[in-house]
N, C-alpha and C positions, 0 to 999 in steps of 0.2 A: 550422505553428500557425495555430489558428482566431482570427479577429479577434473581440475582445470587443464585445458589444452596447454601443452609446454610452451607456446608462444607467449602466453601470460606470465611468464617468468621474466619476461623482457618488458613488455608494454605495462604503461600505467593506466589507470582509469581515465585520466582526462586525455590521454592520446587515443584511446579506444573511442571514447565519446566523440571527439572532434575530428579524427582522420579517418575512421573506418566507415564504408558504406554499409547500409542496411541496419543501422542502429536506430531502432524505432523511438519514439519519443518517451515511452516509460521506461526504457532500458537506459536512455540517455540519462534521464533524471536519476536513476538508481546509480549510474556511474559517477555523476557528479556528487552524489551524497557522500561517496567515499572520498573525494579529493581533498576535503578539509581535515580528514583523518590521516592522510598520507605526511609523513614527515618531510620536511623541506630538503631540497637536494643540497648537498653540501657545497661549499665554494668551489666552484669550477676553477678559478684561477690557480688553486693549488694542486689541480690533478688534470689528468688527460680525458678526451671526450668519452672514452670507453670505460673509465673507472666506475662510472655510476649506472651503467647499464643493469637493469634489474632491480635498481634501488626503489623501494617501496613499489614493487610491481603489483598488477592486479592479482596475481596468484596468492600474494601475502594478505590480501583483504577478500579472498575469494568467499570465505564463510559469511560475509555480509549480504550475500546475493540469495535469493530464493533459489530452490532447484529449478524452477522454470527459466529464471534468467540465467542461470549456469548453463543449462542446455542450449539456450539461445546463443550465448557468448561463444560456446564450443562450437555451435553450428557456423556462426560467423567466422571463427578462426579455420574452420575446416574448409570453408568455400573462398577464403581470402588468397588472393595472388599476392606473394610477399616479394615479387621480382623487383618491384619499384620502390621497395622501402630502403 
């Protein structure tokens, strides 16, 4: 198995699918297959905005992707500009 890029400790599958440029149709579908398996984010009223960063991150579901998908996700992460996030 390929080790996930460290940014995937922060981002969730739905965030990558919807917000990242360069996600092709097949990878998009694979990312959305993970979403129903993610636990719901706890009640935000009882916590601060940073309390749930990394909750159910993509890295915690990394084994659900093929090695080809893992390589593509890591490639997208390496080429991504995080200055606008």
